[in-house]
N, CA and C of each residue as an Amber inpcrd file, in Angstrom:
protein
   291
  86.3700000 103.4800000 102.1350000  87.6090000 104.3670000 102.1690000
  87.6920000 105.2550000 100.8000000  88.4900000 106.1450000 100.9130000
  88.7660000 107.0710000  99.5590000  90.6290000 106.8490000  99.1650000
  90.3810000 106.9300000  98.1150000  91.6710000 106.3740000  97.4160000
  91.9630000 107.6630000  96.2750000  93.2480000 107.8490000  95.8070000
  93.5020000 108.5030000  95.0250000  94.1730000 107.5960000  94.2060000
  94.0540000 108.0850000  92.8810000  94.7570000 106.4410000  91.6840000
  95.4240000 107.7380000  90.8360000  96.8900000 107.5160000  90.7060000
  97.2970000 108.0000000  89.5930000  98.3560000 107.3650000  88.8880000
  98.7280000 107.7960000  87.4720000  99.6350000 107.0130000  86.7550000
 100.0940000 107.9550000  85.8330000 100.9560000 107.9870000  85.2260000
 102.0220000 108.3250000  84.2740000 102.2080000 107.5320000  83.0890000
 101.3350000 107.7350000  82.1160000 101.3070000 106.6710000  81.0870000
 102.8950000 107.0810000  80.2200000 103.7430000 105.8810000  80.0770000
 104.7280000 106.0520000  79.3020000 104.1610000 106.1070000  77.7620000
 105.5100000 107.2320000  77.2750000 105.0870000 107.2440000  75.8050000
 104.5790000 106.6160000  74.6480000 105.3340000 105.2250000  74.8520000
 104.8940000 104.2170000  73.9530000 103.5280000 104.0220000  73.9820000
 103.2260000 103.4850000  75.2280000 102.0060000 103.2920000  76.2870000
 100.7330000 104.1780000  75.4950000 101.1830000 105.6780000  76.0390000
 100.5500000 106.6790000  75.4130000 100.1610000 106.8880000  74.0200000
 101.1030000 106.4130000  72.9780000 100.7220000 106.1500000  71.7950000
  99.6320000 105.6570000  71.1750000  99.9640000 104.3470000  71.9430000
  98.8340000 103.0200000  71.8980000  97.4100000 103.7030000  71.8870000
  97.5810000 104.0710000  73.6200000  96.6250000 104.3980000  73.8140000
  95.4350000 105.3320000  72.8020000  96.2780000 106.5430000  72.6330000
  95.8220000 107.6850000  71.7990000  95.2720000 107.2690000  70.4590000
  95.7130000 105.9460000  70.2970000  95.1650000 105.2790000  68.5220000
  94.0170000 104.4140000  68.3820000  93.8120000 104.2780000  69.9530000
  92.3670000 103.2600000  70.3100000  91.7090000 104.1940000  71.0660000
  90.5280000 104.7810000  70.4930000  89.3320000 105.4510000  71.4430000
  88.7080000 104.6060000  72.3850000  88.1370000 103.3670000  71.5780000
  87.7590000 102.1090000  72.3350000  88.1010000 101.7800000  73.6090000
  89.5730000 101.6620000  73.7780000  89.9640000 101.2370000  74.5920000
  89.9870000 102.3940000  75.8780000  90.4990000 103.7660000  75.2930000
  89.8960000 104.6720000  76.3140000  88.7160000 104.8570000  76.9120000
  87.7770000 104.5100000  76.1630000  86.4430000 104.7390000  76.5730000
  86.0570000 103.7670000  77.3690000  86.6420000 102.4950000  76.9460000
  86.1510000 101.0210000  78.0220000  86.9830000 101.4720000  79.5940000
  88.1970000 101.9840000  79.4900000  88.8600000 102.0040000  80.3880000
  88.2910000 103.1580000  81.5030000  87.7940000 104.2850000  80.7730000
  86.6880000 105.3310000  81.3990000  85.7080000 105.1930000  81.6820000
  84.8900000 104.0720000  81.2530000  83.9200000 103.1840000  81.9740000
  84.0540000 102.3120000  83.2260000  85.2800000 101.9460000  83.3570000
  85.5560000 100.8420000  84.3010000  85.5760000 101.8910000  85.6690000
  86.1540000 103.2150000  85.2340000  86.6480000 103.7500000  86.6240000
  84.7770000 104.5540000  86.8750000  84.4070000 104.8830000  86.0090000
  82.8020000 105.3830000  86.1090000  81.7950000 104.9460000  86.9680000
  82.3260000 103.2460000  86.6080000  81.4040000 102.6910000  87.5120000
  81.2080000 102.7920000  89.3500000  82.5870000 103.7770000  89.7110000
  82.7820000 104.2840000  91.0190000  82.0470000 105.4140000  91.3470000
  81.2680000 106.2640000  90.2500000  80.7140000 107.6390000  90.6310000
  81.9300000 108.2860000  91.3680000  83.3910000 108.2410000  90.4060000
  84.3250000 109.4500000  91.5190000  83.8590000 110.3790000  91.6450000
  84.9680000 111.2680000  92.6450000  84.6880000 112.3210000  93.2060000
  85.3220000 112.8410000  92.1160000  86.6720000 112.6390000  91.4530000
  87.3700000 113.4730000  90.6460000  88.2470000 112.5960000  89.5130000
  87.8360000 112.8250000  87.8110000  88.6160000 111.6760000  87.2830000
  89.3200000 112.7960000  86.4290000  90.4210000 112.6960000  86.1370000
  91.2540000 113.6250000  85.3520000  92.3920000 112.9240000  84.2450000
  92.1020000 112.5750000  83.1190000  92.8380000 112.0570000  82.0020000
  93.3130000 113.0680000  81.4520000  94.5710000 113.5650000  81.3130000
  95.2940000 114.2490000  80.6990000  96.1800000 113.5670000  79.6980000
  96.1570000 113.8640000  78.2930000  96.7980000 113.2070000  77.3830000
  97.9000000 113.9770000  76.9730000  97.4580000 115.2780000  77.0560000
  98.7600000 116.0800000  76.5870000 100.0210000 115.8170000  77.9540000
  99.7680000 115.7270000  78.6860000 100.7310000 115.0640000  80.0320000
 100.8260000 113.8980000  80.3160000 100.3220000 113.2220000  79.6190000
  99.9130000 111.5550000  79.6270000  99.8570000 111.1080000  80.8820000
  98.6580000 111.7460000  81.8280000  98.6450000 111.5920000  83.2090000
  96.9910000 111.2970000  83.4010000  96.8920000 110.1490000  84.6920000
  95.6750000 109.8740000  85.4000000  95.4300000 109.6720000  86.5670000
  94.5370000 111.0530000  86.5930000  94.2620000 110.7240000  88.3890000
  92.3310000 110.7060000  88.6500000  92.7860000 109.8650000  89.6760000
  91.0510000 109.4840000  89.7700000  91.0860000 109.6050000  91.4840000
  90.0190000 110.4310000  91.9340000  89.9510000 110.3860000  93.1200000
  88.5160000 109.6710000  93.5510000  88.2310000 108.7480000  94.1110000
  86.9210000 108.0980000  94.3680000  87.1770000 107.4590000  95.8760000
  85.9320000 106.8050000  96.0750000  85.2970000 106.1580000  97.5390000
  85.1130000 104.5330000  97.0730000  85.8670000 103.8580000  97.3570000
  85.3810000 102.2470000  96.9030000  85.2920000 101.6310000  97.4990000
  83.6490000 101.7110000  97.6930000  82.8310000 100.6000000  98.4530000
  82.5760000  99.0800000  97.7670000  83.5500000  99.1260000  96.7260000
  83.1010000  97.7170000  96.3630000  84.7900000  97.1290000  95.9750000
  85.4040000  96.4010000  96.4450000  86.7210000  96.5550000  96.0450000
  86.8770000  95.2690000  94.9110000  86.1780000  94.6800000  94.6710000
  86.2530000  93.9260000  93.2400000  85.8200000  94.7490000  92.1400000
  85.0810000  95.5460000  92.1990000  84.9590000  96.7230000  90.1800000
  86.3150000  97.4380000  90.7660000  86.8010000  97.7540000  92.3190000
  88.0050000  98.5410000  91.7100000  89.4460000  97.6590000  91.6480000
  89.3820000  96.7190000  91.9210000  90.2660000  95.7490000  91.5390000
  90.6670000  95.5060000  89.9210000  89.1100000  95.3170000  89.1250000
  88.9650000  95.4990000  87.6350000  89.4410000  96.4620000  87.1900000
  89.6230000  97.8230000  87.8730000  89.5400000  98.9330000  87.0880000
  91.1380000  99.2460000  87.0170000  91.7640000  98.7120000  88.4060000
  92.9600000  98.6040000  88.8120000  93.6370000  98.1620000  87.0120000
  93.0240000  96.5970000  86.9860000  93.6730000  95.5350000  86.1270000
  93.1500000  95.8960000  84.8930000  92.2910000  96.6560000  84.4060000
  92.2570000  97.2250000  83.1680000  92.5960000  98.3730000  82.9020000
  93.3710000  99.1860000  83.8350000  94.3280000 100.3880000  84.0370000
  95.9430000 100.0730000  83.2370000  95.9830000  98.7660000  84.2570000
  97.2190000  97.9990000  84.0620000  97.4940000  97.7300000  82.6980000
  96.4880000  96.6880000  82.0150000  96.3530000  96.0030000  80.7170000
  96.4260000  97.1080000  79.7280000  95.8320000  98.4350000  79.7160000
  95.6390000  99.3960000  78.3900000  96.9230000 100.3710000  78.5360000
  97.4520000 100.4790000  79.9260000  99.0610000 101.2550000  79.4720000
 100.2900000 100.6420000  80.0660000 100.3180000  99.2140000  80.2520000
 101.2120000  98.3940000  80.6250000 102.3640000  99.1530000  81.7170000
 101.4800000  99.3760000  82.8760000 101.8860000  99.6870000  84.1950000
 100.9410000  99.9260000  85.2670000 101.0700000  99.5920000  86.6310000
 100.3490000  99.8010000  87.3470000 100.2330000 100.9540000  88.1740000
  99.0070000 101.8570000  88.0600000  99.0850000 103.1750000  88.6520000
  99.2520000 102.9010000  90.5520000  99.8350000 103.8520000  90.7340000
 100.5360000 104.1840000  92.4950000  98.5840000 104.9890000  92.6660000
  98.3970000 103.8810000  94.0510000  97.0900000 103.8960000  94.5700000
  97.2590000 104.4350000  96.1760000  96.8920000 105.6850000  96.7710000
  97.2870000 106.2380000  97.7610000  95.5840000 106.2470000  98.8530000
  95.5450000 105.3830000  99.8100000  93.8390000 105.4340000 100.4800000
  94.5580000 107.1840000 101.4680000  93.3820000 108.0940000 101.3130000
  93.6810000 108.8580000 102.1990000  92.0300000 108.8200000 103.1730000
  92.0810000 109.7390000 104.0040000  90.9020000 110.2950000 104.8040000
  90.9560000 111.6290000 104.6610000  89.5240000 112.2140000 105.1660000
  89.2610000 113.3040000 105.4260000  89.8840000 113.7020000 107.2120000
  89.6960000 114.7260000 107.4230000  90.2450000 115.3810000 108.9940000
  89.2830000 114.8920000 109.7470000  87.6860000 114.4750000 109.3370000
  86.6930000 113.9960000 109.9700000  87.2350000 112.4710000 110.1340000
  87.8560000 111.6130000 109.3180000  87.9530000 109.9670000 109.1860000
  89.2430000 110.0210000 110.0660000  89.9250000 110.8160000 109.9580000
  91.8100000 110.1170000 110.6400000  91.6270000 109.8220000 111.9220000
  90.5390000 110.5520000 112.9630000  91.1240000 110.3110000 114.4030000
  90.3980000 108.5630000 114.6700000  89.5360000 108.3640000 113.7780000
  88.9250000 107.1200000 114.1190000  89.5210000 105.9820000 113.5120000
  90.1070000 106.6640000 112.2950000  91.8050000 105.4730000 111.4270000
  92.6130000 105.4950000 112.7440000  92.8240000 105.8760000 113.1970000
  94.1900000 106.4610000 114.4170000  93.6650000 105.3500000 115.4920000
  92.2850000 105.6830000 116.1670000  91.9130000 104.7380000 117.2840000
  91.9120000 103.1460000 116.8580000  91.3290000 102.8240000 115.5200000
  91.7320000 101.9220000 114.7830000  92.5230000 100.6610000 115.2890000
  93.6790000 101.4020000 115.0300000  95.0440000 101.2300000 114.9640000
  95.5870000 101.2680000 116.3790000  95.3540000 101.9430000 117.3990000
  95.4710000 101.4830000 118.9150000  96.1510000 103.0640000 119.0690000
  96.3920000 103.9940000 118.4800000  96.8460000 105.2420000 118.8440000
  95.5640000 106.4070000 119.0900000  95.6580000 106.8330000 120.2390000
  94.8630000 107.9530000 120.4980000  93.7720000 107.4730000 120.8810000
  92.6260000 108.2560000 121.4670000  91.2230000 107.4100000 122.1060000
  90.1290000 106.5400000 120.7910000
């Protein structure tokens, strides 16, 4: 399943994060394990948006936990489906064919 992970970083947590480059690198490495479709870190706006397909939920939750620990806030996680996947998902829950 594909996911969009989005987080707006609190200014205090953002300041701490900006002053710790190793923490930023470690956080990025946790997400890069998933070979994301898109990964956007905007420190000027202090937001993180990552689009990925999470084949391994354990490493996905590790990355979410690392993000929570780094920025002291849990990211929003949105499961998404392509137009081709959506009918299969509906059928799985008993809607449609």
